[in-house]
Each structure stands twice: as C-alpha cells, then as structure tokens.
C-alpha positions in Angstrom: -186.4 -50.7 -4.6 -189.7 -49.4 -3.1 -189.8 -48.9 0.6 -193.0 -50.2 2.3 -194.8 -48.2 4.9 -195.4 -49.6 8.4 -192.2 -51.7 8.0 -189.1 -52.1 10.2 -186.0 -53.0 8.1 -183.3 -54.7 10.1 -180.1 -53.8 8.3 -176.6 -55.3 9.0 -173.7 -52.9 8.8 -170.0 -53.5 8.3 -168.0 -54.9 11.2 -164.9 -53.0 10.1 -164.4 -52.6 6.4 -166.9 -50.1 5.2 -167.0 -51.8 1.8 -168.8 -54.8 3.4 -172.3 -53.6 2.9 -174.8 -54.6 0.3 -176.3 -52.3 -2.4 -179.7 -53.2 -1.0 -178.7 -52.1 2.5 -177.5 -48.7 1.2 -180.8 -48.4 -0.8 -182.9 -49.1 2.3 -181.0 -46.7 4.5 -181.3 -44.0 1.9 -185.1 -44.3 1.5 -186.6 -45.1 4.9 -187.9 -42.2 7.0 -185.9 -42.9 10.1 -182.8 -44.9 11.0 -182.5 -46.2 14.6 -178.8 -46.3 15.6 -177.1 -47.9 18.6 -174.8 -44.9 18.6 -175.6 -42.1 16.2 -172.0 -40.8 16.3 -170.6 -44.2 15.2 -173.3 -44.7 12.5 -172.7 -41.2 11.0 -169.3 -42.4 9.8 -170.9 -45.0 7.7 -173.9 -42.9 6.6 -171.6 -40.0 5.5 -169.3 -42.4 3.6 -172.3 -43.4 1.5 -173.9 -39.9 1.4 -177.0 -41.0 3.3 -178.8 -38.1 5.0 -181.7 -40.0 6.5 -182.6 -38.7 10.0 -181.3 -40.8 12.8 -182.4 -41.6 16.4 -180.6 -43.4 19.2 -181.9 -46.8 20.1 -179.7 -48.8 22.4 -179.7 -51.1 25.4 -180.2 -48.2 27.9 -183.3 -46.8 26.3 -184.9 -49.6 24.3 -187.4 -50.6 27.1 -188.8 -47.1 27.4 -188.9 -46.2 23.7 -190.1 -49.5 22.1 -193.8 -48.7 22.5 -193.6 -45.3 20.9 -191.6 -46.6 17.9 -194.1 -49.4 17.3 -196.9 -46.8 17.4 -195.1 -44.7 14.8 -194.6 -47.8 12.6 -198.3 -48.7 12.9 -199.1 -45.1 11.8 -197.3 -45.8 8.5 -193.7 -44.8 9.2 -190.8 -46.8 7.7 -187.7 -47.4 9.8 -184.4 -49.1 9.6 -182.6 -50.6 12.6 -178.8 -50.7 12.6 -176.2 -51.4 15.3 -172.7 -50.1 15.6 -171.4 -53.1 13.6 -172.9 -56.4 12.4 -176.5 -57.6 12.5 -178.9 -56.0 15.0 -180.3 -58.4 17.6 -177.3 -60.7 17.4 -175.6 -59.8 20.8 -176.8 -56.2 20.1 -180.1 -54.3 20.7 -183.0 -55.2 18.4 -184.8 -58.3 19.8 -187.2 -56.3 21.9 -188.3 -54.1 19.0 -188.6 -56.9 16.5 -190.7 -58.9 18.9 -192.9 -55.9 19.7 -193.4 -55.2 16.0 -194.5 -58.7 15.2 -196.8 -58.8 18.2 -198.4 -55.6 17.0 -198.8 -56.6 13.4 -196.0 -54.5 12.0 -194.0 -56.1 9.2 -190.3 -56.8 9.8 -187.9 -57.4 7.0 -184.3 -58.6 7.9 -181.7 -58.0 5.3 -178.7 -60.4 5.0 -175.2 -59.1 5.7 -172.2 -58.9 8.0 -171.9 -60.7 11.3 -168.7 -61.4 13.1 -169.2 -65.0 14.2 -169.5 -66.5 10.7 -166.0 -65.7 9.3 -164.5 -66.6 12.7 -166.3 -69.9 12.7 -165.4 -70.7 9.0 -161.7 -69.9 9.4 -161.3 -71.7 12.8 -161.0 -75.0 11.0 -163.6 -76.7 13.4 -166.8 -78.4 12.1 -169.3 -75.9 10.9 -172.2 -78.2 10.1 -173.4 -78.0 13.7 -172.4 -75.3 16.2 -173.6 -73.5 19.3 -173.6 -69.7 19.3 -173.5 -68.3 22.9 -172.7 -64.7 22.3 -171.4 -63.1 25.5 -171.1 -65.2 28.6 -172.8 -63.9 31.7 -170.4 -61.5 33.5 -171.3 -62.8 37.0 -174.5 -64.7 37.9 -174.8 -68.0 36.0 -171.3 -67.8 34.4 -169.9 -70.9 36.2 -172.9 -73.1 35.4 -172.9 -71.9 31.8 -169.3 -72.8 31.4 -169.9 -76.2 33.0 -172.7 -76.9 30.5 -170.5 -75.8 27.6 -167.7 -78.1 28.7 -170.0 -81.1 27.8 -171.1 -79.6 24.5 -170.0 -81.8 21.5 -170.8 -79.2 18.9 -168.4 -76.3 18.0 -168.9 -73.4 20.5 -168.8 -69.7 19.4 -168.4 -66.9 22.0 -168.0 -63.1 21.8 -165.7 -61.4 24.2 -164.3 -58.0 24.9 -160.5 -57.3 25.2 -161.0 -56.6 28.9 -162.4 -60.1 29.6 -160.7 -62.3 27.1 -157.9 -63.5 29.4 -160.3 -64.3 32.2 -162.6 -66.2 29.8 -159.7 -68.2 28.4 -158.4 -69.1 31.9 -161.9 -70.1 33.0 -162.5 -72.2 29.8 -159.2 -73.9 30.3 -160.0 -74.7 33.9 -163.4 -76.1 33.1 -162.8 -77.7 29.7 -159.2 -78.6 30.1 -156.1 -76.6 29.0 -155.6 -78.9 25.9 -159.0 -78.1 24.4 -158.4 -76.7 20.9 -159.7 -73.3 20.1 -159.4 -70.3 17.7 -159.6 -66.6 18.3 -160.3 -64.0 15.6 -160.1 -60.3 16.4 -160.4 -57.1 14.4 -162.2 -59.0 11.6 -162.2 -57.2 8.2 -159.9 -54.5 9.6 -156.2 -53.7 8.8 -154.9 -55.7 11.8 -157.2 -58.7 11.5 -155.7 -61.7 13.3 -156.7 -65.3 13.9 -154.7 -67.3 16.4 -155.2 -71.1 16.8 -154.0 -73.5 19.5 -155.0 -74.9 22.9 -156.9 -72.8 25.4 -153.7 -72.7 27.4 -151.6 -71.6 24.4 -154.1 -68.8 23.5 -154.1 -67.5 27.1 -150.3 -67.4 27.0 -150.4 -65.6 23.6 -152.7 -62.9 24.7 -150.9 -62.5 28.0 -147.8 -61.7 26.0 -149.6 -59.6 23.5 -152.0 -57.0 24.9 -155.6 -57.8 23.8 -157.0 -55.2 21.4 -160.3 -55.1 19.5 -163.4 -57.3 19.7 -162.9 -61.0 20.0 -164.6 -64.1 18.6 -163.6 -67.3 20.5 -164.3 -70.6 18.7 -163.8 -73.7 20.8 -163.8 -77.3 19.5 -166.6 -79.4 20.9 -165.9 -82.2 23.4 -164.8 -85.4 21.8 
C-alpha cells in the first residue's frame, strides 16, 4: 500500500500474542517515516519480530502535552507517522486522544486501522448481552470513584472495566458493596497469552477467587447490567 504524506496512522498492536497483527498494520509500520511508541523498549520486541526498522520516538502520558504541537507541525510539513501503544488500540485507555484531536483540528489526516483491543474478546466470552454495553476503561483512582460506581450500579447495560492486578481486589470489593455481592460478572486476564484465563461468577465469588489466587496480568472486568 502507498503511505500518504501528512497523515497520522493509528495502528493497533497485539495485546499478547504477536501473531495478532494485520498484514496492513505491518505494512504501515514498515513504510511510515516515524513510529510514535508508548514505550520504545516494549515496541522494539514487536518491531524486531517483524523486521521493521522504522525510527521510533517516545510518546506517552507523561510527555504528550508538551510534544503534541511539534508532532502536528511535522505532520503538516509532510511527514507520515504511525501511533502505537504498548498493546491494543491507541487512545482506548492509552495515549493518543490528544494527538488525534490536535491533528484533526489542524487539518492533518488521521487513519485508524482496525485491530486488537482487550475489551472485545472479554465482552464476547463473558456470556453477557453484547448488543448494548458501556465501556468505562479504568475507574478513577480517588476523586469521583464512589460517585462513578454509584452511577454504574444503576446501569442496565453490560459494563466493561479495565483494572490492574494491584487494584482488582479493591475494585471487586467496592463493586460488590455498591452493586450487591450477587451481581454476576466475568473477569478475563492475560488475553491471548499462554496463561489466558476467564473466571465467571458473582462479584463476591470473583473476589474470593482472586484472594486465593494472586492476581497477575492485566484484567478486564465485565459486569452484568442491573435487572
């Protein structure tokens, strides 16, 4: 495929299994002038696996505010770039939104490729309704967390959350307290990796399971909507 100048390509990358990348994504990453990476060390594993030697540059939550204007300027001058995150689709609970918005406001073309994202397989294999759902990403760590959970307790659509292994027990306990310990839920972790696991049960049962089994990996929590 031909790479267009003055274009930002948003490219999803595998969430675990390196084979989960499209031919088009590999083609784009090989041909653009610069790849923006959340962590260049993480991205190099993927790029080396597919013999991609395109120059890389760090673009993450700690520098995106101060670098976005310069990147847009370079794109306006004719450069082609790809934006990737450590895993999954950029801008979905990962850096990317600010750059995409700035590009569009400045007349720079943005092309988003389809590809891996963790919440889709977790939602599908949860067994809960998928025709209508609410994706919440990560809950606020402190400010606004209680009110957010109270709002979600009344949500009738399937709820999808991301959580870290360090906070999953706290989140399960708080969800059980606000939504009721008998609310059905499903947790998927280490998706597409060797130790992929999906556990289903009540919020109380899931809390007990991961109290007995040390939480490891990144978690997707899917909660049945209120009846």
